[in-house]
C-alpha positions, -999 to 999 in steps of 0.1 A, spaced: -246 603 -254 -219 589 -275 -181 586 -273 -165 600 -304 -133 585 -316 -122 606 -346 -86 603 -359 -71 638 -362 -57 628 -397 -74 612 -427 -62 591 -456 -59 622 -478 -34 637 -454 -11 606 -456 -9 601 -494 -21 616 -526 -19 585 -547 -53 577 -561 -49 539 -557 -38 542 -521 -65 568 -514 -91 545 -529 -79 516 -507 -83 538 -476 -117 549 -488 -127 513 -492 -115 505 -457 -135 534 -443 -167 523 -461 -165 488 -445 -181 494 -411 -212 504 -392 -226 532 -372 -235 533 -335 -254 564 -329 -233 593 -342 -201 571 -341 -187 555 -373 -167 523 -367 -149 510 -398 -118 490 -407 -99 523 -412 -108 534 -377 -98 501 -362 -66 501 -381 -57 536 -368 -66 527 -332 -44 495 -335 -14 514 -350 -17 542 -323 -19 516 -295 11 497 -308 31 529 -313 22 541 -278 33 508 -262 65 508 -282 74 544 -273 65 539 -236 86 507 -233 115 524 -252 113 553 -228 112 530 -198 143 512 -210 162 544 -216 152 556 -181 165 523 -166 198 526 -184 202 562 -175 196 556 -137 220 526 -138 248 550 -149 241 572 -118 266 554 -96 262 581 -69 228 567 -61 224 534 -43 203 505 -59 172 515 -40 173 551 -52 180 540 -87 150 517 -87 127 543 -72 137 569 -98 133 544 -126 98 535 -114 86 571 -110 100 581 -145 84 550 -160 50 559 -146 53 594 -159 63 581 -194 34 557 -196 10 584 -184 23 609 -210 22 583 -238 -14 575 -229 -24 611 -230 -7 616 -264 -25 585 -278 -59 599 -266 -51 633 -283 -40 616 -316 -72 595 -316 -93 626 -309 -112 609 -280 -138 633 -266 -131 629 -229 -161 651 -220 -183 622 -231 -169 601 -203 -181 624 -176 -212 605 -169 -194 572 -166 -163 585 -148 -179 581 -113 -191 545 -119 -159 536 -137 -137 550 -109 -157 532 -83 -154 499 -101 -117 504 -107 -112 513 -71 -128 480 -59 -113 458 -86 -77 473 -86 -76 480 -49 -49 454 -42 -29 464 -73 -27 501 -64 -20 491 -28 10 470 -38 22 497 -61 21 524 -34 36 499 -9 65 492 -33 72 530 -37 71 535 1 95 506 7 119 521 -18 116 556 -3 123 546 33 149 521 21 137 494 45 136 468 17 159 471 -13 174 449 -40 203 428 -27 189 425 8 187 391 25 154 384 42 139 354 60 109 338 42 86 309 50 71 284 26 36 269 26 46 242 52 59 268 76 96 260 72 117 292 73 145 299 49 163 329 37 167 345 3 181 375 -16 158 401 -31 164 402 -68 139 428 -79 110 449 -66 82 450 -91 49 469 -93 30 441 -76 55 420 -57 92 415 -48 112 385 -61 132 366 -35 155 338 -46 166 312 -19 198 291 -19 180 261 -35 169 284 -64 133 287 -54 118 320 -62 92 335 -39 69 363 -51 58 383 -21 32 411 -25 46 444 -15 17 451 8 26 420 29 60 436 37 42 467 49 18 451 73 38 420 85 70 416 104 100 411 81 134 397 92 159 417 71 195 405 76 209 434 56 189 464 68 216 482 88 245 457 84 253 427 63 271 410 91 254 377 103 264 356 133 265 318 128 264 293 156 280 258 155 278 234 184 307 211 192 311 184 219 344 172 234 352 143 257 357 147 295 393 150 304 400 173 274 422 204 279 395 230 277 418 259 268 434 238 240 399 229 226 388 265 226 421 276 209 416 250 182 380 259 175 388 296 171 418 287 149 395 266 128 372 296 123 402 318 113 413 293 87 379 295 68 381 325 43 345 336 47 347 340 85 353 376 96 383 384 118 364 413 133 342 406 152 365 377 162 352 342 165 346 327 200 342 293 215 319 293 245 314 265 271 277 260 272 270 229 294 283 197 310 263 169 295 262 132 305 289 121 282 305 153 268 314 189 274 293 211 251 308 241 234 293 265 209 314 283 182 301 317 172 315 335 142 305 362 118 301 364 80 293 392 56 278 373 27 247 354 40 234 352 4 262 326 -2 247 303 23 251 294 60 253 256 60 283 255 37 304 279 58 293 260 90 304 227 73 338 242 64 343 252 101 333 217 113 357 200 89 386 222 100 377 215 137 378 178 129 412 181 113 427 201 142 412 179 169 427 148 152 461 165 149 461 175 186 445 144 202 412 160 211 384 135 210 347 140 201 327 115 223 299 93 211 270 81 233 280 50 254 268 32 285 287 12 311 268 -18 327 278 -28 362 265 -61 376 266 -67 413 272 -103 424 246 -120 446 227 -153 451 203 -147 422 231 -138 398 252 -169 408 221 -192 404 215 -177 369 252 -182 359 251 -218 372 220 -225 352 236 -212 320 267 -233 327 247 -265 332 228 -260 300 260 -254 282 276 -286 295 244 -305 285 246 -293 249 283 -301 246 277 -336 260 251 -343 234 275 -335 207 267 -325 171 234 -338 157 
């Protein structure tokens, strides 16, 4: 059984110039036969041109589809991306079928091999198709979409967060604040727990611990800390920031400032730093002190302590009497 690839057009259909026709005939004569199939330079040239034309047309159609969906502002980014992916798949499938028709491939000759080929492709491309279907499902239920902020972990287990830039056929691209880009397979997001900070709301609460010295006016300290939050532009006024008394430590009173932001992709440490700097300024202006660890040593007088002090005194007198050497 043979697979016949016969172009549906010939050199005589393209030109009627004798020299050009002779060139094409020469290309067609250079080749060999495999069974009933003729493989020549002309056949290879036609197959190459058709393949390049198919890829160019399919890519052009995908770009047009992408730009068309980008203009549909009534759709959110997830719906735009889902529509673009589905249309792109349809365009590539149609282009492939057209290429097969132009080349005149006899698909009935593939019947014997279709079962074995399908089984091999199923095992070899199982993960690829799984990630493709997972990406489409994620876009359809809108649990993960471009622009979301999710928590990710690196190889050492340290957790960070990043913003989803794109959802591809195989994986999603997540860019963290330090410009590291993680490629996470779509299938992993389907079977593993994902911490999505932007799923139902983009509001994120940030915590900032602050310690004040004993003897501080607690109401004044709380008012200054909440004022510091309101002075930082990125901190939301609603929900309003709060300063909560958490514990009485050995050398300080522990508070925790809790405030909300709406742009976690811009970073958490920098907004927390801005709040801390403003707290430091307000505390300094209003006489509120931030304690540092310190210990007081109390010595009780007794016979042993007096004997020790007398010994030190005698040694000191002896050294002074000797004078400089």
